[in-house]
VONU-230673 format. One record per residue: x, y, z of N, C-alpha, C in turn; residue in three letters. Coordinates in pm, whole numbers, plus 50000, padded with zeros to 5 digits. Each point is the difference from the previous one (the first is absolute). Layout:
BEGIN
XYZXYZXYZALA...
END
This chain:
BEGIN
792138746731493499685006250128499014991550079MET499144992949927499034991150067500724989450084PHE501114994749943500774989950073500595006050126VAL500575012049988500565006650118498945001850108PHE498795004149957498925002450095499614987250073LYS499924988949924499644987250060501044995850105CYS501275001749966501074996250093499975009150123ILE499675012949976499925009250114498884995950095GLU498854996049944498884995450083500394987550077ILE500694990649929500474987850067500945003550115LEU500845009849979500975003750102499335006050123ALA498855006749981499305005950114499594989650101LEU499684987949951499614989350089501184995250085PHE501205001949948501184995350075500475010150104THR499505012649989500495010350091499664996850145GLU498854994150023499584997450137500384986450051GLY500694992149919500354986550044501105000650105LEU499934991450099501024999950107501274993149955PRO500695005949905501244994149951501175004950085VAL500814990850046501175004050078500985007549911PHE500535010650046500905008249920501444998550046THR500885000649903501424999750032500625013849980ILE499125010049970500515013449980500465006050134MET501075007250002500485005950125499055010550052PRO499925001450129499075009450061500515014449993ALA501305001849981500555013449998499775006649865PHE500305012749991499795007349875500954994949893ASN499524999749879500824995249890499625007549874TYR500864999649901499715005649869499464988849912HIS498785001049947499434989049921500894995649886PRO500675009949934500804996349885501214991450035GLN500344999150131501144991950041499634985550031LYS498704996950002499584986450033500074990549882LEU499825005649882499854991349884501274992349968PHE501165006550012501254993349962500264987550085LEU499925000650133500194987550076498914989749972PRO498785004949972498904990949964500344992449871PHE500495007449901500364994149871501194990550015PHE501035004650070501194991650020499654987450079ILE499115001650096499574988450079499364989349914GLY499165004249904499384990449909501054993049914HIS500965007749950501054994049917500864990450082LEU500305004050123500814991550087499284986950032LEU498705000950029499234988050030499934990949878LEU499785006049882499964992049877501354993349976ALA501095007350026501324994349983500274988550095GLY499545001250125500214989350098499244987549960ILE498745001749959499204988449959500614993649875VAL500415008349904500614994749878501304992650032ALA500775005250094501244993250040499694986550064PHE498984999650086499604987350062499574990149893ALA499295004949899499554991449890501204994949920TYR500955008949974501204996249925500804989350074GLN500085001550131500714990050080499244986850004GLN498695001050000499164988050009500124991349875TYR500015006549882500044992149877501404999749938ILE500935007650060501395000249951500095004249854GLN499285010649965500095005349864501115010649995CYS500405004849881501095009749991499715012750081PRO500985005050076499795012150083499605012249918PRO500385000349871499675011549916498495001749987PHE499254989550032498555000949999499515011450089MET500715002450111499595010450095499975013749934LEU500965002749914500065013049931498775001949912CYS499644989649927498835000849913498735001950082TRP499914993050112498785001050079499865013850063HIS501095005150056499955013450059499675010449892VAL500554998349881499695009249890498514999549966ALA499444987950003498564998549973499195007350107PHE500374998250127499275006450110500125015249990VAL501205005049973500215014449987499155005549886VAL499954993049888499225004849886498515000550032SER499494990150074498584999750035499645011850090MET500775001650108499725011250090500365013349935TYR501055000049918500415012349933498945005549908GLY499284991349933498915004549912498945007650079CYS499724995250120499005006650085500505013850042ILE501275000650042500575012750045500015010249887ILE500494995849883500125009349887498635004549952ILE499084990449984498665003549953499305009350097THR500104996950130499385008650100500595013950002GLY501315000949986500675013049999499595008349880SER499894993649884499595007349879498565004850011LEU499124991450053498605004050015499865011250102LEU500885000250099499945010550103500315013749942ALA500615000449883500345012749936498775007249945CYS498904992649984498795006049945499125004950115PHE499675012649996499225006050108498584994550005SER499514994449887498634994949996499844986750072SER501114993550032499944987150067499875002050150VAL499014993450057499785000550144501154992950071ASN500745007450080501204994450062499684988750097SER498915001250074499654989550096499634987249926ILE499195001449895499614988249922501224993649935ALA500935008349952501204994649936500874992750101LEU500095005350121500774993050103499414986250029GLN498684999650009499354987250024500154990549881HIS499985005649880500204991749881501414994149999ALA500985008350036501374995050007500134989250108MET499345002550113500044990050108499374986949956ALA498905001149928499324987949950500914992449904PHE500635007049908500914993549903501224994150072CYS500515007450097501174995250075499664987150074TRP498865000150067499574988050073499764988449905ALA499475002949882499734989549901501304993449955SER501045008149977501304994549961500584991750115VAL499865005050122500514992650116499294986650015THR498695000149980499224987650008500414990549888ILE500225005649881500454991849888501324993150032LEU500945007650055501304994250039499834989650110LEU499095002550091499724990450107499574986649942TYR499105000449901499554987649937501104993749914PHE500835008449939501134994749923500894991650091VAL500305005150118500884992750092499334987350052TYR498725000950032499294988150049500004989149894ILE499615003749877499914990049892501374994849960LEU501025008450013501364995649966500494989750101ALA499875003150128500494990850104499194987150004PHE498685001149998499164987950007500184991649873ILE500085006849885500224992749876501304992350000GLY501055006250050501304993150007499934988250096GLN499285001550108499904989350099499274987949944GLU498905002449929499164988949956500174996449853TYR500605009049922500044997849856501355002949938ASN500975004250082501355003649953500005011149896SER498955007749996499945012249919498835008250052ARG500055013249990498925008250054498664997049933PRO498955000650079498664999449943499725013249931PHE499334999749887499685012349930498745006350058THR499865013049978498815006950046498764994649930MET500174996349873498884994349925499524987150063LEU500934991750042499644987450066499355002650135LEU500495010050071499425003550130498555004349984PHE499735008849904498625004549979499114988449957TRP500574991149923499234988649952499524991350115SER500854997950099499674991050111499405007250121TYR499875013349992499545007450117498604995850043LEU499124997749905498634996350038499914985550049LYS501054992249980500054986450054500954998950118ASN500255011550065500985000350107499614990850116MET498724999150029499564991250110500424985649975ASP499834995549875500354986249966501504997850013ALA500805009849960501454998650011500454999950146LEU499425009050080500385000750142499664987050071ILE498884993949962499594987650066500994988749977SER500845001249895501014989749972501315002450074ASN500085010950074501245003350070499774999750151THR501075002350073499915000650146499885014350050SER499835009649907499925014050039498605003650049TYR499955009650093498725005050049499405009549897SER498724998149970499325008749903500015014550048ALA499905002150131499995013650054501315007149967VAL501124993350021501295006149973500225002249850TRP499544990649920500165001449855499235012149950VAL498745001350041499195011249954500475013250060TYR500554999450121500585012250058501185004749917ALA500824990549953501155003549916499565005149864ALA498944994049945499565003649865499215013049996LEU499225002750104499115011649996500245009850115PHE500314994950119500185008850115501205009249986GLY501154994549965501225008149987499865010349888VAL499514996449880499825010349896499055011250043PRO498924996550070499085010450048500695009250099CYS500814994350087500735008150099500975009549930LEU500684995149897500935008649924499255011649936ILE498854997149939499235010349933499475010350100MET499424995450110499415009050098501085008850064VAL501124994050037501075007750065500575010549906ALA500204996549874500575009649904499055011649975THR498704997149986499025010749981499885008650126LEU500124993650114499885007450127501105010350016ARG501204996949952501155008750019500405007449873TRP499125000449902500415005449870500385014750007CYS499305008050083500315014250007501435002350048ALA500424992150098501355001450052501044994349904GLU499674988649938500994992949919500225006349863LEU498935005349942500105004549861499985015249988PHE500455006750106500115014549993501195004449916ALA501034991649993501245003749930499795003649853THR499294991649919499825003749860499335013549983PRO499055003250089499305012749988500885011650045PHE500824997450097500915010550049500955004449890TYR500654990249937500975003349896499335004049869TYR498834994449972499295003949879499565014550010ALA499475004050117499585013950021501185009549991THR501114995550057501225008149996500475002149856LYS499914989249919500445000949861499055008949920TYR498694999250032499015007949926500325014950012ILE500365004350120500315014250020501175004449913LYS501014991449992501175003249916499614999849853ILE499214989949963499664997949859499115011149947TRP499025004250082499065010149955500665013849983ARG501035002450077500685013049990501204999649907HIS500214989049933501124998949907499585004649862SER500965000949912499725004549864499314989049921SER499375003949890499334990349913500994989849946ASN501255004449978501014990949946500274988550097ARG500085003250130500254989550099498814990450008LEU498795005749993498814991450003499984990649880GLN500295005649882500004991949879501094989350007LEU501175003950050501104990450013499624988650094THR499335003350108499584989750097499044990249935THR499005005349928499024991249936500654991149895LEU500875005849917500684992149897500854989150065ILE500695003450108500844990150069499164988550055SER498845003350056499124989550054499544990649889CYS499545005849890499544991749888501144991749942PHE501205005749993501154992749948500334988150089ALA499965002250131500284989050094498984988849986CYS498745003949985498944990049983500214992149872ILE500355007049891500234993449872501174990450008LEU501105004350061501174991350016499654987750084VAL499245002150106499604988850086499164989949923ALA499105005049913499154991149921500844991949902MET500985006549937500884993049905500814989250071VAL500535003450117500794990250077499134988350042ILE498795003150045499094989350044499634990949884ALA499805006049882499644992049883501154991049957GLU501225005350006501154992449953500554990050100GLY499905003550129500664991750100499064994050104TYR498725004049995499074995350101499904984950006GLY499824993849884499864985449996501294993150044GLU501145005549957501284994250040500225001250150LYS499585011450056500165001950145499154990050077CYS498764998149954499124990550068500584986049992ILE500494996449882500604986849983501224998350090LEU500795010650010501184999650087499584998350147ARG498965007250039499504998950137499524985850030MET499354993949903499504986550023501134989850003GLN501025002249919501184991350007500645000550139TYR500025012050058500605001850131499054996350113LEU498794995549964498984995950096499535011450088GLU499925012049941499455011550070498524997350029GLU499555001150125498664995150036498845007349934PRO500075013349986498875007449944499734995949856ALA501064998549920499814996149860499464985849989SER500364991350095499524986249998498534999150043ARG499615008550095498634999350053499015007449909VAL500395011649951499065008649929499884996749852LEU501004993349944500004997149857500044985049975LEU499344995749896500084986149957500864999749875THR501214995150016500934999549887500154985649954ASP499864997749870500044986549945501394996649946ARG501015007450043501364997449953500814992450103THR499745002750129500794993950107499084992150092ILE500344987550023499284991950097501014994250098TYR499985005450123500904995450106501444999749949GLN500425011549947501375002449952500354992649872ASN499044992949942500274993049875499415008049884GLN500855004549910499535007649885499384990449898THR498815003549954499314991549904500495002649859LEU500064989449923500405001149861498775003149914GLN500235003549875498885002749910499484987349934GLN500864990249980499554987449943499855000249849GLY500905007149930499905000749855500134986349935GLU500854991450058500194986649944498684992349999GLU499235001550107498734992850008499005004949897ASP500045013049970499095005449899500244993149866ILE501274998549965500354993349874499604985350002SER500254993350113499674985750010498494997949991ILE499245008650062498534998849991499535002349857ARG500585009849936499595003149863500294988449906LYS501104992950023500414989149911499614986250053ASN499174999550104499594987150056499174992449896TYR500224986949986499304992149896498495001850004PRO499445002649885498555002149987499344986749966ASP499714992350102499404986849979498814998150091THR499014993049952498834996650080499954985250031ASN501084992949966500064985650024500634997550137GLN499185000850103500474997350136498804995850085PHE500294995050119498944995450091499395012050070LYS498765002749971499345011950054499394997050137LYS500894997450095499564997150136499855013050079LYS499045000250090499895011450092501194999950095ASN500495011850032501175001450086499625008350123VAL500294994750117499705006950126501265000350085VAL500415011950040501125001650094499445006050129ILE500094992550108499565004850132501245003350081ILE500165012750032501155004650078499515003450141ILE500524992850098499665002850139501125008650058VAL499685012350031501015009550046500664995150129ASP501344999449998500834996950118499844985750050ALA499694990749912499814986050041501314992349995LEU500464995350114501184991550009499624985549974ARG500824993249920499714986049969500084991350125ALA500965002850088500214991250115498945001650109ASP498975008149974498865000850092498744994149938HIS500204992049895498924992049943500194985550043LEU498914993450030500084986250050500704990949901SER499735001849870500564991049900501515001449985MET500545011050052501455001850000500634995950133TYR499224992950082500554994450122499745007950126GLY499185010549992499715007950119499134991950097TYR500275001450128499324991950101498535003550018GLY499625012449970498615004150015499224997749870ARG498714997550013499144998249884499475013649956LYS500825007049926499645013549956499345000449863THR500064988749926499515000249862499224987349968SER498864997750066499274987449980499534997849856PRO499565010649933499524998249862501154996549907PHE501095007550006501154997249914500594986450032LEU500004996350128500484986650038499184989149933ASP498685001750004499124989749941500214999149850SER500195011549935500265000049856501324992849970MET501005002750081501314993849979499954985050028TYR499374996350108499934985850038499194991849900ASN499055006449933499194993149900500635000349861ASN501205005649990500705000049872499595011049905GLY499265010050049499555010949912500975011749996HIS500984999950090501005010650003501394994049990LEU500875006849927501424996950000500725011950063GLN501084997250070500705010950067501484999849968LYS500575012049994501465001149995500534997450139ALA501044991750010500544996750132500495012450075ASN500615008949925500465012650060499915010849893ILE499515011650041499825011049905500345013150069CYS500645009049925500365013050055499445011049911PHE499545010850064499535011649925501185008249949SER499705009449911501065008549946500505009950102ALA499155003550098500365010350097499174998350126ALA500315008150100499244999750124498945010750007GLY499535004849885498985010549995499014997149888ALA498815005950011498934997049904500325004649859SER500605011949986500225005549867500764990349911PHE501204996550040500814990949918499504985750011ALA499374996650114499484986550015498894997049901GLY499065009349985498884998149907500475001349856ILE500755010649971500435002249861501004989449956LEU500754994450095500894988949965499224987949952GLY498834997750059499134989149956499475002849861ILE499515012049977499375003549873500995001249885GLU501195005250027500935003749894501224991149993ARG500144990950097501144990850004501325007649994SER500125009950089501215008250005500375002950144LYS501325001050025500445004350132499765015050013ILE500095004850123499645013950029500785009949913TRP501294998349989500825009849928499725000349851SER499234990549949499674999849857498545003749974HIS499255002850104498605003949983499945014049941ILE499165001849900499865012949934498565003149968GLY499775011849947498645004449973499344992249887HIS500784994849908499424993849881500334985249988SER500254993250111500294985749995498844992349939ASN500334989149934499024991149938499484990650109PHE498795002350046499444992150110499124988849948SER499674990750088499154988849960498625004849961ILE499485010450068498685005149961500045006849864GLN501135006449967500145005849865499984989049895ASP500774989450026500104989049905498634993449977LEU499294997450110498714993249987498945009249941LEU500065012750028499075009449935500225000049849ARG501264999849959500294999549857499484987349935ASP499824989550081499494987249949498494998750017LYS499345010850035498554999950005499394997050135GLY500814999450105499484997350134499275012350056TYR498994997350083499425010450083500845001150128GLU500255012250043500915002450111499225005650119ILE500114993050114499275004050120500975000950119ASN500055011550063500815002150121499065002750117PHE500084991650100499165001350120500935001050120LEU500065011750060501055003250097499415004250134ILE500384992950105499745004750136501165009150038SER499685012550030501045010150021499895010749892GLY500495011650028499895011249907501275001149916ASP500054992649890501175000549913499965011849904HIS498875006949995499925012149919500855011050062THR499925001350131500735010650071501264995050069ASN500264987149996501204994550062501185001949904TYR500615011950008501175003349917499734997549851TYR498755002449960499654999249857500184985949944ASP499814989850083500264986249957499074995749887LEU498765004850003499044996149896500515003549861LYS500685011449987500475004149868501004990249942SER500684992250086500934989949951499284987349957PHE498784998250047499214988649953499535002349856TYR499765012549966499525003349866499045011750007GLY499725006149885499035010949999498584994449999ASN499025008750016498624995550016499474992349880ASP500545002549882499534992849882500394985350001THR500984996450085500444986150008498994991250069LEU499285005650099499194991850089498564998749952PHE499484987950012498554998249988499345003350133ASN500634995450108499555003650135501245003450082VAL499975011650063501035003550098499295005350124TYR500264993750113499445004850125501034998350110LEU500325011050066500834999150121499315007750111ASP500685001550112499375006150116499535014249978GLY500625007249908499605013849975498645000949932SER499594989449932498725000349929498934991250062GLY500344993150108499024991150064498915008350066ALA498764995449987498875007450056499484994050129ARG500204987250018499384993250114500974996450112ARG501315001349973500974995250098501115010250018TYR500694998950113501155008650023501144995749908THR500995008549987501014998449896500794986950008ARG500244994950119500854988150015499204987750039ASN498744999849964499134988650030500004990649880ASP500364987450020500054990549889498644996949940ASP498935004350066498664998349942499845008349873SER500895009849980500005007849876500094990849878ILE500734989050014500194990949888498664995249945ILE499064997550088498714994649956499095011049947PHE500215012350046499345011249936500485001149856GLU501304998049979500565000349865499564988349915GLY499984988050059499564988249923498555001449957LEU499225007650077498625002649960499905008349874GLY501075007249966500035008149877500464992049879LEU500524988050025500524991549892498884991049950VAL499765000349871498944991649944500434985450000LYS499034991249987500304985749996500824996549877ASN500764989350011500894995649892499204997049873TYR500445005949888499324998349871501014996149892GLN500884990750035500984994749905501035010349955ASN500095011150070501055009849971500984999650117ASN501284996549976500934998250112500205012950079PRO500204998350130500155011550090501224998450088SER500565011550036501105000650095499525007350125PHE500254994150116499655006150128501285001950082PHE500175011950052501015002050103499275004550126GLN500124992050105499265002250124501005002150112ILE499775010650077500935003550108499264999950133HIS500474991750094499384998750132500865006650107LEU499355005750101500715007250106499844993850137ASN499354988550010499704994350132501254997650084SER501084995549937501224997050075500815012550033ALA499775010749926500705012650024499455006650126HIS500865007050073499545005550128498935010849982PHE499925006249881498985010249978498684994149951THR500004987249965498774993849950498934999050107GLY498765001349959498894998750095499964985850054LYS499934999050132499954986950066498604997650055LYS499464988349970498684996250050500164991650127TYR499125002750096500084993250130499854984949986ALA499304995549897499764985649982501294992249978ALA501085007049962501254993049970501075002250108PHE499615005150114500965001950110500134987050079GLN500594990349935500174986750060501204999550094GLN501045007449964501234999950080500065012850084PHE500004998650130499975011550089501094998850107THR500395011350061499605013849972500595004849867PRO499295009049933500455004349868499855015149986CYS501125006749989500015014449977501195003449912ARG499865011149928501125004549917500915008750085HIS500924993750070501005007450076501304992049996ASN501005005050065501314993449993500204989850111LYS498944993050028500064988150083499934988249904ASN501054992149997500124989849895498844990149999ARG499544996050118498914990350008498715006249946VAL499675012050046498765006449958500045003749851GLU501155004849955500155003649859499824987749911TYR500634989050038499914987749921498584994550002THR499345000450114498604995650007499125008249907ASN500205013150003499225008849913500274996949853ASN501254997349969500404996849863499384986749955TYR500084989950084499444986949965498485000649984ASP499345008050082498555001949983499695006249865ASN500865009249957499825006149868500154989949888GLY500934990650015500174989549898498774990949997ILE499494996650117498794991950009498845007049929LEU499905013050017498975007849933500235000449849GLN501265001749959500315000149857499634986749935ALA500254989050069499644986749950498504999049976ASP499225005850090498545000249985499595007849875TYR500635011549978499675008049883500434992949871PHE501134993250003500454992649882498984989149965ILE499504993150101498984989849975498785006249932ARG499565011550049498835006549940500295005149859ASN501255004049975500375004249864499914988149905ILE500544988650041499904987949917498534996649974PHE499175000750103498584996749984499315009649904ASN500305012950013499365009949913500454998449855THR501294997649980500494997649864499394987449941LEU499804989950084499354987649955498575003049956GLN499275007650079498615003249967499895008349873GLN500975008649976499965008549881500594993149878LYS500534988050017500474992249887501455001949962GLY500775007450082501395002849964500974989350046TYR499634992150099500944990650058500154987249918LEU499004997049916500004987349928501164998949901GLN500485011049949501104999949904500995010850041ASN500814997050102500765010850061501344995650056SER500845010050021501224998850081499855010350111ILE500184995750124499925009150114501334999350076VAL500595011650021501235001150078499675006850133ILE500404993950110499875006350132501415002950049VAL500275012650028501365003950040499935012450089THR501135006650021500065012150081500985009749937ALA499845012850034500935010149948501305000450080ASP499934996050126501184999650087499624992750127HIS500964998550091499744993450126499715009850112GLY500344996050122499735008350118500954996050112GLU500695009850056500854997450116499144999250125ALA500234989850080499214997750121500895000550124LEU500865009950003500895001850114501424995549974GLY500274993949884501364996149966500885012649995GLU501154999250066500945011350007499355012450061ARG498954997950078499315011150064499115007949907GLY499724994749881499245007349898498614993949986ILE499015008749984498634995849972499535007049873TYR499264992649918499495005849876500864996149881GLY500155009349905500784997149880500635013049950HIS500534999849880500665011449934501325003950066THR500624991050075501235003650072501264993849940LYS499924987549952501214993049955499634988649905ASN500954991049976499764988749908500254986650068VAL499894999750131500134987150068498784991449972TYR500104987350032498974990249965498625004350044THR499875005250122498675003650049499325010549913ASP500805008349931499455010649915499594995249861HIS500644989649948499784996549859499564985649977ILE499804992350106499544986249984498505000049975LEU499574995449884498595000449963499544986449947THR498704997450006499504987649940499835001449850PRO500034988949930499634999749859499214987249978LEU498695001649987499084988849984499345001049863LEU499894988749932499464999749865498804990749994ILE498885005749956498824991949969499854999849848TYR499884988149943499814998649856498814990949978ASP499015004949924498784992149979500294987149924SER501134999349931500424987749933501064993050085ASP500184987449976501004992250075501365001849933SER500635011050030501315003349943501015000950113VAL501144993749980501035000050103501015011249973GLN500245008250100501015010549992501294994250060TYR501054999349920501174992150035501095007650076HIS499995013349992501095007750063499495007050126GLN499634992350100499415005750121500914999050122LEU501244995949980500924999050113500365013950052LYS500195009349908500385013650037499365009649901TYR499405010850050499335009649912500155014150057ALA499775009749915499895013950043498735005849939THR499625011750049498805006649948500145003249851ALA501235001649953500225003149859499644988549909LEU499844988050056499684988249919498514998649973ASP499175007850068498554998049989499485003549861ILE500325011849950499525004049867500534990849890ALA501304996649997500484990649897499314986450007PRO499714995250122499334987150015498615000349939THR499265010850026498645001349946500035000549848ILE500875008449947500075001649854500424986949933VAL500964993150060500454987149947498874989850004ASP499235000150107498874990750013498945002649893ARG499855012449959499045003349895500514996649861LEU501284996549991500574996749870500485012149924GLY500285010850070500495012349938501495001750031LEU500735006949913501435002350026500215009750116PRO501024997450080500325008750113500765012249947ILE499555012250031500695012049951501485000150040PRO500835004649909501454999850023500425009150115ALA499195010050033500375009450106499684994650139SER499254989250009499654994450131501204992550056TRP500195000950130501224994950063499794987150077GLU498764995850017499724987350066500014988649901GLY499704988050050499944988349913498704992550027CYS499594991849905498784992250016500224988450096SER499044998150090500064988850093499374987549940LEU499515001349878499384988549933501084990249955LEU500895004849914501124991749955501265008349978ASN500025011950056501085009349970501324996250062GLY501035006749955501344998050054500215009350119THR500374994350113500205008050121501215009049983VAL499845012750036501105009449989500924998850121LYS501275002549976501014997950104499855009950115LYS499725012649968499915010350102498595005950007TYR499645004650117498805008450015500395012450079SER499215010849983500395013150052498845006250077TYR500325005950115498975005350089500525013050062HIS499085009150025500445013350044498975006150095GLN500505007750097499145008050086500805011650054MET499735012049950500755011750042501484998549970GLY500835000750103501454998749983500474985650012ASP499084990750016500364985850010499854993349864TYR501034992549961499994992549875500364985550029TYR499254990949941500274985750021500134993149866ALA500994991249991500194991449883500004985750051VAL499174991549938499954985950040500554991349889MET500874990950039500594990349909499364986550028LEU499384994349900499294987450022500584988949913ARG500014988250059500434988049929499154988450052SER500244988249949499234988450044500214996850147ASP501155003650052500344995950137500075011550100SER499985012549953500205011150094499265012649954ALA499715008450098499425013149974500765009950088LEU500835008249936500895009250071499525014349978ILE499965007650107499485013749993501065010050045LYS500265009649913500955010750028499225013050018TYR500305007450106499335012750028501045011150007ILE499695011049932500885011750003499185012150046TYR500515007050099499365012250049500705011949935ASN499295006849910500605010949926500285012450082GLY499425000850119500245011650086501214997850090LYS500094988350059501134997150090501124992549930THR499754995349876500984992449921500454987450072HIS499094993850072500294987350067499424988549918THR500594988250018499604988249924499624988650095GLU499074991849954499614988050075499824988649901GLU500184987950047499814988449914499434988550085LEU498954993649947499324989450073499724988249908TYR500014988350058499574987949930498554997450040SER499065003849914498584998650034499554985550003LEU500784991249944499654985850001499844995050143THR500875004350089499904995650140499955011750098ASN499835012249947499925011850086499055010149934ASP498734996149988499035008049924499825013950058LEU500115001350131499715012850065501275007950035TYR501094996749932501245008050002500525002850141GLU500304989350071500555001250135501525000550001LYS500644993749900501454998450003500625006249874HIS500635011450018500655007149890501324993049966ASN500104995049876501174992349958500995008149917LEU499825013249996500815008049909501494998650029ILE500394999450126501434999350033500604986449968SER499164989749987500524986649972499804995949854ALA499595009549917499714997049860501195003849912THR500214992449896501145002549912499855013549931SER501095007549984499965013049933499444999149858PRO500264988949932499514998649863498484999849995ALA499364992950094498544999550004499425013650037LEU500615006650096499535013250040500115009849883ILE501114999349929500205008949885498974997549891ASP499614987449981498994996949899498655006350037SER499695000450130498785006650044500105015149980PHE501165005650030500185014449983499785004249855ARG500434991649909499815003049859498525000749963GLN499184992250070498574999849970499295012850044GLN500645007750087499395012550045499815009849886LEU500734998249892499865008949884498584999849945ASN499294989050021498634999049950499075009750072LEU500385004150121499235009950074500415014349963PHE500895001349905500565013049961500815006250114ASN500644991550082500905004850105501294992149990ILE501025004650068501274992950006500384997850145GLN500674988850025500444997050135501085009750043TRP499845005150122501025008650060500364994350136LEU501275000150032500414995050132499595009950107SER499884994950121499545008350112501025010950032LYS
END
């Protein structure tokens, strides 16, 4: 009752507010208003869900699940309010306001579901979760500053509209929620004058329905949620973090890896070098000076390369156009469709060999679709720091790395593994004014401004990499080390009208650098062509340890180059055929069932589709490779 009283007091403040009313001026029956009000909400939810379904082209059956979800949410309020109205001890005015408050809360929740679903699809090809939204809410100013949006409009959308929904619903609650009380009062009169048998039958029926509903929810609730997520129903994607589906790719359990890890050779006879992997989020190789870019975006890396301290792969591709598979592909040497919960990762292998494990992450990987859990549990790490735990910096500030390095003790002859993630090149990363060398620079869909902003981010990332090298040198880790500088994926800069990533598998999305620093003078011989899957095998081979049989990449030290490589992003699948003289790329769109084929040797950016001029035998050989993605080729 205390809650009802509080809501009633809150509602009193709304009574005098000058809220415009849409209620008709003529006489009306209050109980007749609720039905159009309820249907209007369902209709609006259906329209928005339909627009979302058309936008992402997911199965139409998703609409049924979403409408069912909306009906159940509002239905709970109607049923609960009606049942409570049956008790004479409940204050009817307070209950009406309580129902209005709950109704407005559900409406606001759906409002945020739609916002996060649409914006997430636009920038990330999957809805942002509510957990991620709450995580970044206190850093909203920093995120807005990286975009072309007005802070006033953003905050109006985030706070103004929800407040308006709440105030308006409370203001009209007496008119809108009269129906439950009308019918509840009507039923009470019938019920009180009925026989004891009818009353008992009613109570038993209610309890039986509740029991049946609980049994159904227990048996089918999880399956229903999983089904909703498969169909890309927005509420289930935004409100729940499910570790089974990532952008329509079902994750495996990885039982094979568990066995391989258990039976991995127990030897201490290997080179105990420190291992450092620096992943620059969204860094394209062709925007680094050493890869032929016209701008000087990477002065430190250039100097290292020119002085012979860095070796580079001539061309390297990530496993996917998104961070999840891009990062885990590096760690686990697996393509997206083979990533599972229990894969044998490089940090697992090195931990088993006595390494200290340190993860220093710019960005909130704890709340970013539960990515941290794929790195390992808390017992794995000696130091783990990402944006969610940073005390001095905002979540996407690369200065977090040095807060984390401050937690790492100086080298004491115990080998260490570092995985460092930088966000400077990513559009959400904090940008410092000192690195705005290329202007005008804004994150919008103006190709010149977008590219300038991106290149400034690379220049900033280069600065942070230099400071990371210096700090590792001071702490004693660089003297006996292997350092890999790479990226999780690339970035579209207006190619095909697309900006950002997570959209496809064209070159702009998956072209990444692969730079190797080795404290010893060791030549890596297989650098003509590489993929992100080759990083972990190369490191393990360099240490003198056997490469796990479940890993799909090859060592760039002296390994045998594999004939095919595989890349995936959503419904796009790419298979690359490599030889000494050619690099051929086949692309299959699983949604439209269209095919493309390019010779990357002389057409790196896929301008000329050769599929119609290619021999059927070669095309068929590529189609056979699609089985590795757990899909089969279907004609259009």
